[in-house]
C-alpha positions in Angstrom: -3.2 -15.1 23.0 -2.3 -12.9 25.9 -4.8 -10.3 24.7 -7.5 -13.0 24.5 -7.0 -13.8 28.1 -7.2 -10.1 29.1 -10.4 -9.6 27.2 -12.0 -12.7 28.7 -10.9 -11.6 32.2 -12.2 -8.1 31.6 -15.6 -9.5 30.4 -16.0 -11.7 33.4 -15.1 -8.9 35.8 -17.9 -6.7 34.3 -20.3 -9.7 34.5 -21.2 -9.4 30.8 -22.4 -12.6 29.3 -21.4 -14.3 26.1 -24.1 -16.2 24.2 -24.6 -19.1 21.8 -26.9 -18.6 18.9 -28.5 -21.3 16.7 -26.6 -21.6 13.4 -29.8 -21.6 11.4 -32.1 -19.0 12.8 -29.5 -17.0 14.8 -31.7 -16.8 17.9 -30.1 -16.9 21.4 -30.2 -20.4 22.8 -27.8 -20.2 25.8 -25.8 -17.7 27.8 -22.3 -18.1 29.3 -23.8 -18.9 32.7 -24.8 -22.3 31.3 -21.3 -23.3 30.2 -18.8 -25.3 32.3 -16.2 -23.4 34.3 -13.4 -24.1 31.8 -15.2 -22.3 28.9 -12.7 -19.5 28.8 -9.9 -22.0 28.3 -11.7 -23.5 25.4 -12.2 -20.1 23.7 -8.5 -19.4 24.1 -7.5 -22.8 22.8 -9.8 -22.4 19.8 -8.2 -19.1 18.8 -4.7 -20.4 19.2 -3.2 -21.3 15.8 -0.5 -23.6 17.2 -2.9 -26.1 18.8 -3.3 -29.4 17.0 -6.8 -30.0 15.4 -7.1 -33.3 17.3 -6.8 -31.6 20.7 -9.6 -29.0 20.1 -12.9 -29.8 21.7 -15.8 -29.7 19.2 -18.6 -29.3 21.7 -19.8 -26.8 24.3 -20.1 -28.6 27.6 -23.2 -27.4 29.6 -23.4 -27.0 33.3 -26.2 -29.3 34.5 -26.9 -27.0 37.4 -27.5 -24.0 35.2 -29.2 -25.3 32.0 -31.6 -23.1 30.0 -35.2 -23.8 30.7 -35.8 -25.3 27.2 -33.0 -27.8 27.7 -34.3 -28.8 31.1 -37.8 -29.4 29.6 -36.3 -31.8 27.0 -34.2 -33.7 29.5 -37.2 -34.1 31.9 -39.4 -35.2 28.9 -36.9 -37.9 28.1 -36.8 -38.9 31.9 -33.1 -38.1 32.2 -32.0 -40.8 29.7 -30.8 -40.0 26.2 -32.0 -37.4 23.7 -31.2 -34.8 21.0 -31.2 -31.0 21.5 -33.1 -29.2 18.8 -33.4 -25.4 18.5 -36.7 -24.4 20.3 -37.3 -21.7 17.6 -36.5 -23.5 14.3 -36.0 -27.2 15.2 -32.4 -27.4 13.9 -30.2 -30.1 15.5 -27.8 -28.4 18.0 -26.5 -31.2 20.3 -27.6 -33.9 22.7 -27.6 -35.4 26.2 -26.8 -38.8 27.6 -27.2 -39.7 31.2 -27.3 -43.4 30.7 -23.7 -44.0 29.6 -22.2 -40.5 30.0 -19.6 -40.4 27.1 -16.2 -38.8 27.5 -15.3 -36.0 25.1 -12.0 -36.0 23.2 -10.9 -33.2 25.6 -11.3 -35.6 28.6 -14.5 -34.0 30.0 -17.8 -35.8 30.5 -20.3 -34.8 27.8 -23.6 -35.4 29.5 -25.2 -32.3 28.0 -23.5 -30.7 25.0 -24.1 -28.4 22.1 -22.0 -28.8 18.9 -19.7 -26.0 18.1 -20.3 -26.5 14.3 -24.1 -26.0 14.9 -23.9 -23.0 17.1 -22.4 -19.5 16.8 -20.4 -18.1 19.8 -20.9 -14.4 20.4 -18.5 -13.0 22.9 -19.7 -10.3 25.4 -19.6 -6.8 24.0 -17.5 -4.4 26.1 -19.4 -1.2 25.3 -22.7 -2.6 24.1 -24.2 -1.6 20.8 -23.9 2.0 19.7 -26.5 3.8 17.8 -25.4 5.7 14.7 -25.7 9.4 15.1 -28.2 11.2 12.9 -26.7 14.3 11.2 
């Protein structure tokens, strides 16, 4: 667990971004700038084997101030009420939003805009980037 904290801190200091991908088409749907401030705590909790399954949050909470453009468009189209978030590329259901009666998540945070962890793939920031294989 200590190593996880070091990696996350290292990644944030280099300003590399983690991303969420659609579970179906694998296209990038959001970057780490869109997550709430406590994302790094959620990643650490999810990798910790000793945490009870009931205490693990099952959604990615989105920062309303830094939403991706495609989510902003859906929210404005629904006039800031209630709606579902579908992948802009393949249409797969990814999450939802509710500004009418903002529900509270099992982790205690408000879940106004969220993406389901079971319907998205989290890709942590790569420290060295992708390397090309050498041609010999």
